[in-house]
N, C-alpha and C positions, 0 to 999 in steps of 0.2 A: 503495500499499499503506500503510495506517494505521503509526502509531508502534504498536508493540507494548506491553503493558503491564510492570511489573516487582512483582514479588509477594515478600512474605516469608511464608512459612507455619510456623506450630505445628504440630510433627507428633506431639510426645508418646509414648507406649507405641508400639512395634511392633505391637501388637495393633489400632493404628487401622485397619490393612490389611485387617482381618476386620472391622472394626465396621459397621454399618449404623444410625448415629443422627443426631442432628441435627448434629454436628459433621462428618461426613460427607457429610452432605447438603450441607452449607454447601460445601465443598469440590466437589461436584458441579457445583451452580448458579455457582461461581465459573468452573468449565471451560467451560461450557455458554454462559456470558456473554461468554467471550474468545473462543470460536468465532464464537458469533451478531454481535458489535461490531466484532472485527478478523480475522477470517477465521483460518484453521488457521494457527499458527507453522511458520516454516520448519524451526525447532529450538527446543528449550530448553536455554540454559545454566542449570545448576544447581548453585549453593553448597550443598553438603552439609554439614553440623558433623561428620558422621561420616567425612570424608576431611581430615583434622588433621592437615597435615603441616609439615616442615622447606624453606620455599619454597611458592612460588604452582607449583602442578601442574594442568596438563588433559588430558583423555583424546584419543584420536585414534582409538580401537577403531572399526572399520566395525560390529562387532557387541559391545558391551561386556558384559561378565559380570553376572550378577546375583549381589551379594552378600548370604549373610546372615550378617550382622555383630550377631547375638545369639544369646544363649544361654538355656537354661531355658524356652522358649515351647513350645506346644502342634505338634504336626505338623504341623496343618495350614497354620501358618504358613509354613513350610520347603517344602511344596508348591506354595504361591503363586507364580504364575509372570508377572513385568512384564518384556519383554524388548525393549526398543526399538532401534531403529538407532541406530549413531553417526551424526556429521556431520563429514566433513572440512572442507567450507567454515566451518562455524560454529569447527572447531578452528584453523584458516587465520585466520580472522577474529581470533580471542582473540591468537595470538601474533602478527598483526602490531599490534596495538595494544598489547600489554605488553612486545614485544620480548625483552629479556634478561630481565626481570624474572619470565618464566614458561619452565616445562621442560616439553615433552610426557611423557606419564608414563601408563601402560596396566596397572600392576600391579593396580591398584584394580579398580573396576568401579560399576554402579549399586547400591548402599547402601541398606539402608532407611530412610536420611533421605531417597531418592529417591523410593522404587518405594511406600511405604507410602503416600504422599499421591497419587502421580500416577495408583495404581491407582483413584481416586475424581476425580481431577480430569480427567484424559485417560484414562478405561479401557480405551480402543482400543489402546493403547499404537503407534499409527501415528504419532506426533511423535517424531523423533528427538530422543535427549537426550546432550547432554556433560556432564559434570561436571568442576567447576572445585574445586580444593581450597581450603579455608581455611588462608591462611599462619600458621602460628602464632609465626614468627618479628618480625612486623610488629604495629604497637598501633591501638587502635581509630581512631584519626585517620587512620593509612595505609590499614587496609582501607577506609574512606569513602572515600579517594582513589583507591584500587584500582577500588571501583566507580563513580566518576566515569569514569574512562577505560574501561569497557566501557560507560557508557550508549549510544554511538553505534550499539551494535547492532540495539538497538531499533528504529531508525530502517530497519534492512535486514530487519525481518522477524523478528527472534530474540527470544523469550520470557524474562527473565532472572528466576530463581526463587532465594531463600535459601529452605533447611531448617534449623529451631534450634527454639529455644525461648527466650523474655525472660526467663524464669526457669526454673532446670534445677539443681537441686540432689539427684542421687542418693542421696546418702549420707543425707538426710534425708527421703525419702521417707514419707509416708503411708499405708500400703496402705489403710487404711480408711476414708478421708478423701475423700470425692466431690468435694471444693471445695479453694479454697486457704486457707493460714493466713494472720494478719494480716500478715505480711513478706512474702508473695508478693503479696498481695492491693495491697499500700502500692506495691511497685516498679511491678509491672505497670500500676498505676494512673498512676502517675511517668512512665513512658518513654510510657504512649499518650498522656497529655497534651502532653506534650514533642513527640510524632510530629503529632498534631492540629493544630497550631501550626506544623508544620515549625521548629520551634527544635532544629536539627540538632546543635548545638552541645553542648545539654545530655545527647543522647543518647551523643554521641561520649565525654563526660564521663561516664559513667555512673557511674563510682566516687565522684561526690560525692553519692550517696544515700546516706542511712544503711543502706538495707537490703540496697545491693549484694553486699556479702561473703557473704550469706546466698546471694540471689539469682543472683547470678552467681561462685560459687566458682571455676570455670576457664570462660575465654572462647570455647572452641569452638561453643555454642549459641547464643552473643549476636552474634558476629561477623557472621556471614550476615547479620542485620538491617543492619548498616553497610554491606556490601556495596549491598545494596539502596536503601539510602537515599542513598546516594553515585549511585546508577545513576538516579535518579528524582527528585534535587534540586530542590525548590521546589515540588514537586506535591502537591496535596491526596491524602490517604489514605482509601480504602474501608477500614473496619476490620472486622474476621469474627473469627465464633468468640471473642469477648472472656469466656474463661471461664480459672479456675484448675482444677487434680484434683491427687489423691494429696499434696495440702500443698501441696509444693515443686515443682510444675511449671503454667505456663503455657500455652496454646493459641492466644492471641492471635495474629491475623495481619493482615497490612496489604497491600490491592494499591494500586498506583499508576497513573495514566494511564489510569483506566477512566473 
């Protein structure tokens, strides 16, 4: 069995689940490439920005519920179904690796940070999914180190994914802007440049960039990237969907091990 990739996906608006455009076509091609080159993953460990918790939590439900954790969107978005199975073996592997640093918790489910992108990447929903929460009590370096601890899962046939945004500022969304504003563009470009030469220290120390407070006003959407960098240490990235929209959102994604 080939070592599975690790990937960070910029998910943007929940409406991307219903979209059919260049961004979602890239998601589709990513999934097809993984299946063709690596085979079907045994399961996906998904680190979603929308499960931001006090401590590290992992799911164990045999059939995790689909969570519609967003408000004010069209009816058809709430009617979309993406209902993969869970994976007890993956949950057990995570708890074995993290020990007392993780707790099993099934109070959440598969949120839109997960299903809005997987509906395009693996549309059949036939690959089990286990969500791992973003631990809001640890810092950027500890998030990276946690990813390092999870890296060996890839050698066992598990795909590790993170879902978030390099730039994510809901308070300053520009609804009529189809692109990014200068601050979003500068920060996203700086992070991309660091990742492409695998200067992980620069990404861990993202606060040093002048636009960091604008791009990352809260860490929830940025930290999944650090989990994935830790789980793919030293590997060159395949960069995809390198775009910004709504002024203050970045959709840039990275896959490692392809």
